[in-house]
LUMSE-679117 format. One record per residue (C-alpha): residue number from 1; residue in one letter; y negated, z negated, x. Coordinates in Angstrom, 2 decimals. Last residue first. Layout:
N
NUM  A  Y  Z  X
...
//
This chain:
452
452  H  28.21  28.55  -17.49
451  L  25.70  25.92  -16.42
450  P  24.61  27.10  -12.98
449  I  25.09  24.34  -10.37
448  L  21.88  23.17  -8.71
447  D  20.98  23.64  -5.03
446  Q  18.99  26.86  -5.55
445  W  16.85  25.12  -8.15
444  S  15.57  22.41  -5.82
443  P  13.83  20.57  -8.64
442  Q  10.09  21.10  -9.08
441  A  6.96  19.12  -8.23
440  S  3.59  18.94  -10.01
439  S  5.05  17.00  -12.92
438  A  3.99  15.36  -16.17
437  F  4.24  18.32  -18.56
436  G  1.96  20.96  -17.11
435  P  -1.33  20.56  -15.26
434  V  -1.44  17.03  -13.78
433  H  -1.77  13.62  -15.41
432  L  1.49  12.31  -13.93
431  S  -0.15  10.79  -10.82
430  S  -1.74  7.96  -12.82
429  L  1.59  6.80  -14.26
428  D  1.94  3.57  -12.28
427  L  5.09  1.80  -13.49
426  R  5.05  -1.90  -14.30
425  G  7.02  -5.10  -13.73
424  D  4.65  -6.35  -11.06
423  R  5.38  -3.18  -9.11
422  V  8.24  -0.85  -9.98
421  A  8.28  2.14  -7.63
420  L  11.11  4.49  -8.61
419  V  13.16  5.45  -5.58
418  A  12.80  7.91  -2.71
417  A  15.64  8.08  -0.19
416  D  16.11  8.04  3.60
415  G  15.24  4.36  3.81
414  D  13.62  3.49  0.52
413  A  10.33  5.37  0.17
412  R  8.31  4.70  -2.96
411  Y  7.92  6.56  -6.23
410  L  5.47  6.53  -9.15
409  T  2.22  6.09  -7.20
408  P  3.10  8.81  -4.71
407  H  3.66  11.51  -7.34
406  A  3.50  14.84  -5.49
405  A  4.72  13.35  -2.22
404  A  7.54  11.45  -3.94
403  F  8.54  14.55  -5.90
402  A  8.64  16.68  -2.74
401  R  10.47  14.01  -0.75
400  A  13.19  13.75  -3.41
399  E  13.61  17.52  -3.43
398  G  13.78  17.68  0.36
397  A  16.45  14.97  0.46
396  P  18.71  17.18  -1.64
395  A  19.57  15.72  -5.05
394  A  22.80  13.71  -5.20
393  G  21.12  10.55  -6.49
392  F  17.36  10.93  -6.86
391  G  16.71  7.22  -6.45
390  R  19.83  5.10  -6.50
389  V  21.44  5.40  -9.92
388  Y  22.18  2.56  -12.39
387  H  18.92  0.68  -11.87
386  H  16.46  3.56  -11.47
385  G  17.98  5.30  -14.49
384  N  17.41  2.20  -16.60
383  R  13.94  2.47  -18.11
382  E  13.12  0.90  -21.47
381  I  9.43  1.32  -22.18
380  H  6.75  -1.30  -22.69
379  T  3.26  -0.53  -24.03
378  V  4.02  2.38  -26.38
377  G  0.64  3.88  -27.26
376  L  1.65  7.48  -27.88
375  S  0.70  8.43  -24.32
374  A  3.21  5.85  -23.09
373  A  6.05  7.49  -25.02
372  L  5.44  11.02  -23.75
371  L  4.52  9.87  -20.24
370  T  7.79  8.02  -19.84
369  D  9.95  10.87  -21.16
368  Q  8.24  13.48  -18.99
367  Q  8.33  11.50  -15.75
366  V  11.84  10.09  -16.22
365  A  13.38  13.48  -16.85
364  L  11.37  15.59  -14.40
363  G  12.15  13.53  -11.31
362  A  14.11  10.29  -11.15
361  Q  16.82  10.15  -13.79
360  C  16.45  9.16  -17.41
359  T  19.30  6.84  -18.43
358  L  18.83  7.90  -22.07
357  D  15.99  5.42  -22.46
356  E  13.98  3.83  -25.25
355  G  10.24  3.65  -25.98
354  S  9.53  1.93  -29.29
353  L  7.37  3.04  -32.20
352  R  6.91  0.02  -34.42
351  L  5.77  -0.50  -38.02
350  R  4.08  -3.43  -39.75
349  Q  0.75  -3.98  -38.01
348  P  0.37  -0.31  -37.10
347  E  0.79  0.94  -40.67
346  R  -0.64  4.48  -40.72
345  A  -0.21  4.72  -36.95
344  V  3.56  4.40  -37.36
343  R  3.64  7.64  -39.37
342  V  1.60  9.51  -36.75
341  A  3.87  8.18  -34.00
340  N  6.88  9.51  -35.91
339  A  5.40  13.00  -35.90
338  L  4.64  12.90  -32.16
337  S  8.11  11.58  -31.33
336  R  9.79  14.26  -33.45
335  Y  7.65  16.87  -31.67
334  L  8.97  15.62  -28.31
333  G  12.56  16.13  -29.42
332  K  15.63  13.90  -29.60
331  C  16.18  14.04  -25.83
330  A  12.50  13.08  -25.39
329  K  13.27  9.66  -26.80
328  S  10.79  7.76  -28.96
327  S  12.50  5.09  -31.00
326  I  12.01  4.15  -34.65
325  G  10.42  1.36  -36.62
324  R  10.39  -0.97  -39.58
323  Y  13.74  -0.42  -41.25
322  G  14.03  -1.88  -44.76
321  L  15.90  0.79  -46.71
320  A  12.85  2.81  -47.79
319  L  11.64  2.80  -44.18
318  G  14.93  4.34  -43.10
317  R  14.55  7.31  -45.42
316  E  11.02  7.83  -44.14
315  F  12.25  7.73  -40.53
314  V  15.20  10.05  -41.17
313  D  13.23  12.89  -42.78
312  D  12.85  15.05  -39.67
311  D  16.50  14.90  -38.73
310  D  18.80  13.29  -36.13
309  D  17.29  9.82  -35.77
308  S  20.41  7.82  -36.63
307  E  21.00  7.11  -32.93
306  D  17.68  5.25  -32.71
305  L  16.47  3.36  -35.76
304  I  14.48  0.13  -35.73
303  V  14.90  -3.39  -37.10
302  P  11.59  -5.25  -36.87
301  V  12.03  -8.99  -36.25
300  G  12.82  -11.81  -38.68
299  I  16.02  -10.43  -40.09
298  D  16.05  -11.60  -43.71
297  L  19.09  -9.53  -44.66
296  L  17.55  -8.60  -48.03
295  R  15.77  -5.46  -46.82
294  I  18.87  -4.12  -45.08
293  D  19.87  -1.52  -47.72
292  E  23.00  0.42  -46.84
291  A  23.40  4.23  -46.78
290  L  21.05  5.13  -43.95
289  A  22.83  3.01  -41.36
288  V  26.30  3.67  -42.80
287  R  27.54  6.70  -40.84
286  R  24.99  5.92  -38.10
285  A  26.74  2.69  -37.19
284  L  24.50  -0.29  -37.87
283  P  22.63  -2.28  -35.19
282  Q  20.14  0.49  -34.33
281  E  17.58  -1.54  -32.30
280  L  16.57  -5.14  -33.00
279  L  12.95  -6.01  -32.18
278  L  10.58  -8.28  -30.23
277  T  12.76  -11.26  -29.29
276  R  10.75  -13.97  -27.46
275  Q  11.07  -16.65  -30.13
274  R  14.76  -15.90  -30.45
273  L  15.18  -16.23  -26.68
272  V  13.52  -19.65  -26.79
271  R  15.85  -20.98  -29.49
270  L  18.95  -19.34  -28.06
269  R  20.91  -22.40  -26.90
268  P  20.53  -23.94  -30.35
267  D  22.76  -21.25  -31.92
266  A  22.10  -21.16  -35.67
265  L  19.82  -18.11  -35.70
264  F  22.33  -15.99  -33.77
263  A  25.17  -17.12  -36.05
262  R  23.11  -16.06  -39.07
261  W  22.35  -12.75  -37.35
260  W  26.04  -12.05  -36.77
259  A  26.88  -12.72  -40.43
258  A  24.03  -10.46  -41.59
257  L  25.19  -7.66  -39.29
256  A  28.72  -7.84  -40.69
255  D  27.32  -7.77  -44.24
254  A  25.12  -4.77  -43.40
253  S  28.26  -2.88  -42.41
252  D  30.07  -1.34  -39.43
251  F  28.15  -3.20  -36.74
250  T  28.36  -1.81  -33.16
249  E  25.87  1.02  -33.68
248  N  24.25  0.47  -30.25
247  G  23.14  -3.04  -31.32
246  D  20.26  -3.18  -28.87
245  L  18.26  -6.41  -28.69
244  T  14.69  -6.45  -27.37
243  V  13.48  -9.08  -24.95
242  H  10.34  -10.90  -23.83
241  W  9.38  -12.75  -20.64
240  D  6.25  -14.81  -19.94
239  R  7.45  -15.37  -16.37
238  A  10.90  -14.48  -15.06
237  N  13.30  -16.31  -12.70
236  V  14.29  -19.67  -14.16
235  D  13.87  -18.98  -17.87
234  L  15.17  -15.45  -17.35
233  V  18.46  -16.64  -15.85
232  A  18.99  -19.21  -18.62
231  A  18.16  -16.62  -21.28
230  I  20.77  -14.28  -19.80
229  R  23.43  -17.01  -19.94
228  A  22.55  -17.79  -23.57
227  L  22.67  -14.07  -24.42
226  R  26.12  -13.87  -22.83
225  D  27.44  -16.78  -24.92
224  L  25.81  -15.35  -28.03
223  D  27.35  -11.92  -27.55
222  A  30.88  -13.15  -26.81
221  G  31.05  -15.38  -29.86
220  A  29.09  -13.14  -32.22
219  Q  30.98  -9.91  -31.63
218  G  28.71  -6.89  -32.13
217  A  28.88  -5.92  -28.46
216  L  25.16  -6.30  -27.82
215  K  22.98  -4.78  -25.08
214  L  19.88  -6.65  -23.96
213  K  16.64  -4.81  -23.27
212  F  14.27  -6.73  -20.99
211  Y  10.52  -7.13  -20.49
210  R  8.91  -9.39  -17.86
209  L  10.08  -7.84  -14.58
208  G  8.55  -8.67  -11.18
207  Y  10.49  -5.81  -9.56
206  E  12.44  -7.47  -6.75
205  A  12.67  -10.99  -8.21
204  V  13.60  -9.82  -11.69
203  A  16.09  -7.32  -10.26
202  D  17.66  -10.02  -8.06
201  D  18.14  -12.31  -11.07
200  L  19.69  -9.49  -13.07
199  T  22.17  -8.51  -10.38
198  A  22.69  -5.43  -8.18
197  P  19.16  -5.12  -6.84
196  L  18.64  -2.20  -4.42
195  G  19.48  -2.27  -0.70
194  D  22.63  -0.20  -0.97
193  R  25.17  -3.01  -1.08
192  P  26.98  -1.32  -4.01
191  D  27.99  -4.68  -5.53
190  T  30.28  -4.13  -8.49
189  G  31.67  -7.05  -10.44
188  P  32.34  -10.75  -10.45
187  D  29.49  -13.08  -11.42
186  A  28.33  -15.74  -8.94
185  H  25.79  -13.28  -7.55
184  T  23.84  -13.60  -10.78
183  L  23.56  -11.69  -14.08
182  R  26.12  -9.01  -13.26
181  D  25.86  -6.00  -15.54
180  A  28.95  -4.95  -17.50
179  M  27.32  -5.46  -20.89
178  G  24.20  -3.63  -19.85
177  V  20.94  -5.45  -19.14
176  T  18.24  -2.79  -19.41
175  H  14.83  -3.47  -17.86
174  R  11.71  -2.84  -19.93
173  L  9.07  -1.32  -17.63
172  N  5.47  -2.03  -18.55
171  V  3.15  0.99  -18.57
170  R  0.36  2.11  -16.28
169  A  -2.55  4.58  -16.12
168  P  -2.17  5.79  -19.68
167  A  -3.91  8.95  -20.89
166  Q  -3.97  8.09  -24.58
165  L  -3.40  10.12  -27.74
164  A  -5.24  8.85  -30.79
163  L  -3.08  11.04  -32.96
162  Q  -3.98  12.82  -36.21
161  S  -5.27  16.01  -34.55
160  A  -2.02  16.37  -32.61
159  H  0.15  16.17  -35.74
158  P  -0.41  19.87  -36.48
157  D  1.51  20.81  -33.30
156  G  0.15  24.10  -31.94
155  L  1.20  23.31  -28.37
154  V  -2.25  24.02  -26.92
153  G  -3.99  21.94  -29.61
152  A  -6.68  20.52  -27.33
151  R  -5.38  16.98  -27.79
150  V  -1.88  18.15  -26.84
149  G  -3.25  19.81  -23.71
148  R  -5.44  16.87  -22.71
147  V  -2.48  14.48  -22.96
146  F  0.07  16.78  -21.32
145  D  -2.07  18.06  -18.44
144  L  -4.06  21.27  -18.77
143  G  -4.18  24.57  -16.86
142  A  -3.54  26.55  -20.05
141  A  -0.63  28.44  -18.46
140  R  0.67  25.14  -17.08
139  L  0.47  23.58  -20.54
138  A  2.40  26.47  -22.05
137  A  5.16  26.35  -19.44
136  D  5.59  22.58  -19.77
135  A  5.72  22.90  -23.55
134  V  8.43  25.55  -23.17
133  A  10.44  23.24  -20.92
132  K  10.12  20.33  -23.33
131  D  10.99  22.49  -26.35
130  L  14.04  23.93  -24.56
129  E  15.31  20.41  -23.95
128  A  14.84  19.34  -27.57
127  A  16.49  22.55  -28.78
126  G  19.55  21.84  -26.64
125  F  19.85  18.23  -27.79
124  Q  19.46  19.01  -31.51
123  A  23.15  19.71  -32.03
122  A  24.19  16.54  -30.21
121  L  22.32  14.33  -32.69
120  R  23.31  16.69  -35.52
119  P  27.04  16.24  -34.95
118  L  28.60  19.37  -33.43
117  G  31.11  21.33  -35.53
116  L  30.17  24.95  -34.79
115  A  28.17  25.09  -38.04
114  V  26.23  22.06  -36.75
113  C  25.45  24.02  -33.60
112  R  24.19  27.03  -35.58
111  V  21.94  24.88  -37.76
110  V  20.54  23.15  -34.67
109  A  19.86  26.49  -32.98
108  A  18.07  27.84  -36.06
107  D  15.89  24.72  -36.15
106  G  14.93  25.24  -32.52
105  A  14.26  28.97  -32.92
104  Q  11.83  28.80  -35.83
103  L  10.47  25.27  -35.96
102  S  10.52  24.95  -32.16
101  L  8.85  28.34  -31.79
100  A  6.14  27.19  -34.18
99  H  5.58  24.13  -32.01
98  P  5.43  26.23  -28.83
97  A  2.93  28.70  -30.33
96  M  4.21  32.20  -31.02
95  P  4.87  35.50  -29.27
94  Q  7.16  37.81  -31.26
93  P  10.74  38.84  -30.48
92  E  12.50  35.47  -30.96
91  A  16.05  36.00  -29.66
90  L  15.41  34.27  -26.33
89  Y  14.78  30.98  -28.11
88  A  17.97  31.23  -30.17
87  E  20.21  32.29  -27.29
86  R  18.98  29.44  -25.08
85  A  19.42  26.97  -27.93
84  V  23.06  28.00  -28.34
83  R  23.70  27.55  -24.63
82  L  22.01  24.13  -24.59
81  S  24.03  22.89  -27.57
80  E  27.20  24.20  -25.92
79  R  26.40  22.23  -22.77
78  L  25.84  19.17  -24.94
77  Q  29.24  19.49  -26.60
76  E  30.80  20.19  -23.20
75  F  29.57  16.87  -21.87
74  N  31.11  15.06  -24.85
73  Q  34.41  16.84  -24.19
72  E  34.24  15.67  -20.58
71  H  33.69  12.10  -21.73
70  T  36.84  12.34  -23.81
69  L  36.74  12.66  -27.59
68  G  39.05  10.70  -29.87
67  P  36.77  7.67  -29.95
66  S  34.03  9.66  -31.75
65  K  30.78  8.30  -30.31
64  D  28.88  11.59  -30.42
63  F  25.34  11.68  -29.02
62  W  25.93  8.35  -27.27
61  K  29.52  8.42  -26.05
60  P  28.76  10.57  -23.01
59  V  25.30  10.82  -21.42
58  M  24.15  14.34  -20.59
57  L  21.23  13.28  -18.37
56  E  18.05  15.23  -19.04
55  A  15.90  17.75  -17.18
54  T  12.80  19.87  -17.81
53  A  11.11  23.06  -16.68
52  G  8.29  25.51  -17.35
51  V  7.23  28.81  -15.82
50  T  4.35  31.13  -16.72
49  R  3.93  34.93  -16.58
48  Q  0.47  36.18  -17.61
47  A  0.00  39.53  -19.38
46  G  -0.27  37.87  -22.79
45  V  1.32  34.49  -22.30
44  D  4.78  35.52  -21.11
43  A  7.53  32.96  -20.62
42  E  9.90  31.89  -17.88
41  V  12.12  28.94  -18.63
40  R  13.96  26.47  -16.40
39  V  16.33  23.89  -17.88
38  F  18.22  21.18  -15.99
37  A  21.17  19.13  -17.27
36  Q  22.36  15.96  -15.52
35  P  26.10  15.52  -15.26
34  C  28.02  12.28  -15.76
33  R  29.39  9.37  -13.73
32  T  30.28  5.69  -14.14
31  V  29.81  5.28  -17.89
30  T  31.47  2.51  -19.89
29  A  31.60  3.06  -23.64
28  A  32.41  0.79  -26.59
27  G  28.81  -0.22  -27.18
26  F  27.02  -0.01  -23.84
25  R  28.53  -0.37  -20.38
24  F  26.82  1.15  -17.36
23  P  28.93  0.88  -14.21
22  L  26.75  0.38  -11.11
21  R  25.80  2.92  -8.42
20  L  26.18  5.70  -10.99
19  V  27.34  9.12  -9.84
18  V  25.32  12.10  -11.09
17  P  26.67  15.65  -10.96
16  R  23.98  18.36  -11.21
15  E  23.51  20.89  -13.98
14  Y  21.85  24.22  -14.56
13  L  20.52  26.38  -17.39
12  E  18.18  29.31  -16.85
11  V  16.15  30.64  -19.78
10  S  14.33  33.96  -19.52
9  R  11.59  35.87  -21.34
8  V  10.27  33.27  -23.77
7  R  7.27  34.64  -25.66
6  L  4.00  32.75  -25.68
5  S  1.18  31.81  -28.01
4  L  -1.34  29.13  -26.97
3  A  -2.70  27.11  -29.84
2  N  -6.47  27.33  -30.10
1  M  -8.89  25.38  -27.91
//
C-alpha cells in the first residue's frame, strides 16, 4: 500500500485539569496537579473526511527545568507549542503523507517555537502531538491498526520497511518509585484511601510487579539509603525483580556522576540491586550531557538519553560519547521513536531502546504511547499515570465507561471508576489493535476546556 496523502482541515486544542492522588517528585520538582492536552484533527483524504486524536499530560519541570519558571509558565510554554504547531499544519496547502507533513510543518513549528524562546524539548511538543493525531486520522482512513498501517507504509515513514514491527499482546509494566513515594505503611506521607495502592509494598502485592524505575536525587548519601530501603522491600515482596535508575538530569558533570557511581558500587547493602539494575537514564543535565565523554566512567549498565533527545541527530551524537540507548516517548515524536528503533536494531546486543513515561493518563495517551513502544520490541515500559492518578481522573464517567468497554482487557472497573488493569505485572494490549492509533473510543470533547 502506498503512503496515504491528506490535508489537515481543522485542529482543535483542549485541556483538562488533572489532580494527582499522590505527589510525584522527580529531580527538583514535585507535581500535584497539571493539565492534560487533547488534540482533535479533521483531514481530507481525497473526498473522504477523517478524524484523528491524541492526548498528553503537560508535565511541568520536565520539558524546561529552569528554576525561575513557575509550573504555570511551563504549562503555557507547551500551550504555545501546540498553538504554533496548529498554525503550521493548517498552513500546508497541498495533501501529503503524514511523515512528509511532519518534516514540513512539524519542523517549521519547532523552528518558530525556538525563535520564540522555547527550549527544543518544549518546542517539539506541539508537533509531536499533531503528528500522533494526524497518524490516527490516516490510519482510520486506511482502515488499519497502527502496526499493520506502519508496515503497509500508510504514514510514509521510510523507516517502516527497516523495522520488524510487532503486534504485541502484552507488555511488562515498569512501576515508578518517585522520591516522595511511601515504601511501606510505616513511612509518613499521603494516603488517599481510595482503594488503590499508596505504598510500594502494596503496589507490588496488588499488581504482581517485577520491574521498577527508581528516581535519584543525585546525592549519594540520601540516594543509597533510599535504594537500600527499596531493595529490602522488593526482596520481601517481589519475585525475580529488576530495576532501572533515573537520574533526571541531577548530575552537573561526568565527574560528579563518576563519584556517585563509585559510592553505589561500594555500598554492600546494594549488591543484589546492582545485579538487577538494567540501565541508567539521563544522569547528566542536558546542557552538559552531549558535551562530556562518559566512555571512561566504567558504568557497568547502559546509560541512555531521555531529556536530551530534542533533535534528530542526538542519538548518534550520544553514541559517540558512550551512551548506549535512548527512550521512546510519544511526546518527543512517534517518528523519532521509529528512527531510533532502526538504529538500535543494527546493534541489538549493545544498544537499548527503552519505554519511558510522561505520566500518561488513561485513555488516548497511555494507549498510544504504550503500543508505540511495545510494537518496537520494548518488553517493559515505565507506566506511572495509573499510580499517581485514579483512573480517568476528572473525566466524565461516561468517557471512562466508553474506553473501558472498547478496551476491556486494558481497563477494569473500580467502584464507579475505570482503572488500568495490571495483572501479573503486565498490561494486556490485545484490544489496542483496532483501526486508527490504538483506540476505538474518544474523549468526551464537549466536556473539555478549549485551549485558548
